[in-house]
N, C-alpha and C positions, 0 to 999 in steps of 0.2 A: 578494422590495422591491423594487418600483419606482421608481423616480425622483422622484418624485412623495409617492412615501409619504413619502420619505427624507428629505424637502425636512422636508416637516411636522412628521418627528419631530425634524430638528436644528436645527429654525428659520430653513433657509435658504433669502434669497429671491433672484426672481430667475428669468429661463428663458429663459438667452443659451444659444445655442448652445455655448460653449466649457464655460461649469459645468454643466452636462449633463451633457458627456462627461462631465470630471473628475468627478464623483459619479456618474456608473455606470461609469469604469473603479474607481474608492476600492469600488463592490461588485462587481466583480466580485471583484476580490484579495482579501477581506477575508476569504472561509471558507477561504482558500489559508495560510498559516505564512510564507510569502514576503518579505523586508526590499520597506520601499516606500521610495521618494524624493520627497519632497511639497518643490517647487522653486516657487517666487512669493514674486512685493515685499515688502517687509512693512505688516504691514495685511489681510492679502491675504484669511486666513482659513487657513493653514492648520492651525494645530490642530482646526480645528472638523471634517474632514477626516483629523484620525489618531482622531477620536474617532469618526467614521463607521465605521475601520472595524474598530475595538478592537470596541465595540460591533454589528456584523453579523460577527464571526468566533467559535469556537468558545469563545476564552481571554474569552468575555466576563462571564465570572463572577468572572474573572481579576482579580491587579489592575492598576489603570495610573496608570503614572506619568511627571510630563512633566517634564523637565528641560529651564531655559535653559540651555546649555553656556556662552555665554558672557556668564553671569553669577555662572562659578564663578570664581575666581582660578588660575591658571598650576598652582600650590604644591599646591590643595587637588583639582585632581576627578578625577585619582585614588582619592585615599578617596572623596572624594565616591559614586563607580559601581560601587567595589570592594569600598569596605570597609574596615580599617584593623586591625591587633591594640595593644595596647598595648603602650605602650612601645618602636612604630615611629618616630612621631618627636613634635617637643616639646609639649607639650601631650595628645599619640594620653596618658589618662589611665585610659584603659580603652578594649576592644577593640571598634566597631563593625561594624551591620550596613550593606553597601554600597545599591543602585540594584538593582541587576541583581538582590543576594541577597534583597535582598524584594520583589519584583516578580516573582519564582520561576515561572515557569505561567501571565505575565499581557506584556501587554505593556511599554513602555519607549518614550517619546517622545521623544527626541533632537533640541532646538531647536536652533539655528543651528549644525547640524553641524561646519558647518566651520574653526568657533572650535578646533575642540577640537588641544591639539599635539603634537607626532607619534609623542611617548610614546606616549602615551594613544590613537593611532590604532591602533597599532601593538595595543593591551593590545585594544584593542575588534576588531580586528579576529580576534584569537583566540573572541575569543567566537562569536563570527559563526563562524566555518569551525569550530569544537568546539565552543562552549557550554563550554568555560574557561576562570575567569583565576584567578585568584591573590592572593590582598590583599595591603595594603601592608603591608611590612615582615612577610608568610609563605613559606615553599616549602610548604606542600600545597595542593594543589590543589581550585579548588575548580567541583562543577559549576551552572552553571544552565539551568533553559530559559523565555529569552523572544522575544520578537519584538518586535523592532528596528525601527520606524517614525522616519526622520530626517529631516526640515526644512532648508533654510536658503534664503539668502535675495538669495545668489551664485550665480555662475558658478561652478561648484564645477570642473570641467573647465579652467576655465585658471586655478583654483588648482593643478589638477594639473599644471599647463604649469607651471608658475612653479613646484614646488615645495615649495609650502607642505599640496597636501591629498593620502597615500595611493595610488597609482593602484589599486593591486589592493584596498585601503576602497572606494572610487568603487565598482567594478563589483559588492564584492559590495553597498552599501547598494541600488545602484543598478539593482537585479532587475529592479523593475515603477516604471518610472517616471510622476509623478506632476505635475502643472504645472497650477498655479493660476491663469486668468486675474483680471490687476489689472486695478484699477473701468475704467481708461481703455477697458478691450474688452469691455463691455461698460455704454456706454451705452445702451440704453433697460431697465436695472436702475438706473441710480441713483436715475432718480426715486420708482422704486417703495422701496426702501430709506431714505427722504429719510421719504418718506410716515411706512414703520410706525418709524421712531428718535423722529419728532418725537409721534406716537399714545405712543409708550410713554413719553420723560418727558413730555409731559402728562398723563399719567395718572398718572405718576411726584411730580412738581410739584404735581398741579393745579392748571392753565396751559392758556386754555381752548387751542385746536389751532391750529396754524397752517398757512395757505395761500401759494401763487405764486402769480407772476401767467405769463402764457406767456414773458414777456422772461427773466425769475430761471429759470424752468424751462430753459430755453434753457441756461442761462446755466450752472447745474449739471451739465448733461448732460454740455459739452464743455471742464468744466473739465479736468485732467489726473487730479487727487486723485494728487500721487505717492504720500499715505500712506494709503492704498486704501480701504477700512472702518472702518480705527480713524479716516482722520478725518473719513469722512464723519458717521459718528456723536458724533464730538467735534463740529462744526457745528452740527450736528440740536442736540445740549445746547445751547449758547452761543444757536443762535436760541430755542429753549421759553422762556429762563431771563433773556434779557437785551434784548430786542425787547417795546417795550412795543404798536409794532400791530404785533397778528395779519396782516393780509392786508402778506405782504411782498413789494416791488416789490424788480428789479434791483438799482438803484442802493443800495436795505439790504441786500438781501444779497453785495455787493460790500465791505463792511465786517465782514466773516464771512471769507472765500475773499480767501488771500494772494495778492499780484501775482506773477506766474510771470515776471515780466521783474525782480524783484529777486535778487542774490545777494550771497553772505557771502564770497566766495572772492575772493583778492587780486586778483584779477585775469580777465578772459573765457578761457574755455578750449570749442576748438568740441567738439558731440557726435561729429561724421564723426569724428574724432581716433580714428590705434588706438595711441596711446601711452597705457597705465595711470599717471597720474597725480594719488597719493592729494590731500589737500590740503595734508599736510607737506612733498611734494614739493615744489606749486607755493609754499609759503611761502618755499620753500629754495630758487628760482629765483626770485622775486624779489631776496630780500638778496642772490645773490650777482650778482643781477642790477645793485644797486644797490654793490656792494663796487667793482664794473666800472668805473662813471660818475667813483664818484671814485676810482676811480685813479685813470683815464685825466686829469679834470681837477683832480685835486693834479702832475703834468708839465705839463700845458700854464699852473698855476700860476704852476710854479719857472721854465720856461724865460722870464716873460713877467721872474721875479724877477731871473732871473742876467742879462739881456741889460740890464737894468737901461727895458725900456719902449720903448726904443731903436729896435730892428724888434719894435715891436708888427706893422708889416701886414705881416710875414714868417713871425710867429706864428700867425697867422690863417691865410695861403694854404696855412699845413704844415700847418689844421688847420679845415678848412673842417666835417667832418661834428657835429663838439664846438658850435660856434659856432653853427649852423644848430641844432645841440639847445638849447643858449639858450635861443638866440630866442624858439624855440620853449616853452622854458619856465616865462619870466617877462616878466610882460608889462611892456614900455617903457613904456605912456601911463598903469602906473595910477598914478590920482591919492590914490590911498583916503590913511584918514589912516594907516592899518596901518606900522607905524618903517619902511625903508630900510634896507639896509647900502650904503653910501659907500667903494669904494673910493679911497683919494691914489692920487699917482705911489709910487712905492713908492723914487722916488729920497733923498724931503723923511725917509726917517726912516734911510734903510739905509746904512750906513756903505764910506766908496771900499773900504778894507781886505776887505770880509768876500768873503767866494765862496761863495756859498751850494749851490755846487757836494762844496767839502768840507768845509763845520761839520754842513753840514741834516743827519740825521740820519732815516731813514724806516722805520718803524714796523712792518713790519710786522701785518696781525690774525691771528689763526687765522682757516684753510678746515677746520677738521676738524669734517665732518656730526655725531662724536659730540658736540664742544663746543655749537654749536649747536642742537644738540637739547637736552640739559641744560638750558642756558640759557633754552631758549622755553618747558620745562619747572616748570623752579624759577617762571618771573615766572606762570605761570598758574598755579601755587598761590602763588602770594599771592598775586597777586589775589585767589582766591577762596577765600584764607585757608585753603588744604591740604585744601578737601573735594575731594576726590580725581572723584566723580561730575562738578561743574560745571567744573574744569580739564578734564578726558576731551573735554567737547562742547564747550569754546574751543579745542581742539587739536585736531577733528576726531578721534579715534579712540576706542578704547572704554573705559571703564573698565576690562578686564583688560588691556587692554594697557598702558593705564599704567601697575595697577601692575606689569607686567613688568618696564617700563622704568624706575620708579624704584628692582626690585634692581640692577637692571643697572648702572644708575649711580651705583649707594649714595647713594640724592636724602636 
């Protein structure tokens, strides 16, 4: 089957050379039983290519199961994939077949495979090498004949380097690598996809068609589309439903496209930086910087109080960096009506026999990452009334990771 026929059969829109190359690779590897690792950004259409490989293979009449590895809690992933015996764990009231048993003779698509725990990765490696596995709570070896297609939106090799993904499993899955290009690398396809989506949604909602002016088409093509095809489809649907003027201008289109300059991170992060910081790491860095500034400010105030304000010039001369920072952060010429803090001369309120150095007690705050992490998780759960999905989004981690953290920290 040629590339154009595959596009028509599976509803793929676009003429990008990178897209055509991916389709050609999928069609060539489909008749074999080789494992395929599909890489690409979220929303780029990796699952569509898994269907292409399955439908063009000799297993097309067998079972096809798509599994989102990132959506299954760590404690139940082994049971879901390999099944379990009755009484193997709390709540296992009866034996259950796993996906590898159900899909025997067919294909399993493991989406977000990099999210699998290391223990599950070892079990998966055994299936790939020998077709054997054990149900949870069983010592009887089971056999299965399943083709595995895996997909991920992260750099798996980088995960291998960090010890989060098994190197032997990586090379076993990556027998044939298949990269799906992001939408920003298919600029000529963006408007074609948009027209297809608005046509489908106009028929679905029985609304008039949508037309873009030339400037709006340029904006559509030049936007980076971090959510790829999924994001483009959502915006097309919004425009079909909400836009009253069916001739959409550039100004109207900008109301639906997010501003790329906005960021939810607490500090700017250079895209060229070689350090791999997560949102949580950045938040910890900000908190520790605030802690450091607070300690230095305490020392500065303590020295002023201890000297009774008599050697203020000397204190300023010894701490120029902190004094300059205060001048930068505080607008001394601000005449707004907001309440201000007035500091009186220390000698007005402090007894002569008060010895700050001996009587003051400095309370050290905990610098434990575990305590900080536990506190942030508690606050996020309280803010969202115990809803883990929204709390995980607030913290910038997956719901599965939040579930694991809650168990580890006994929250």
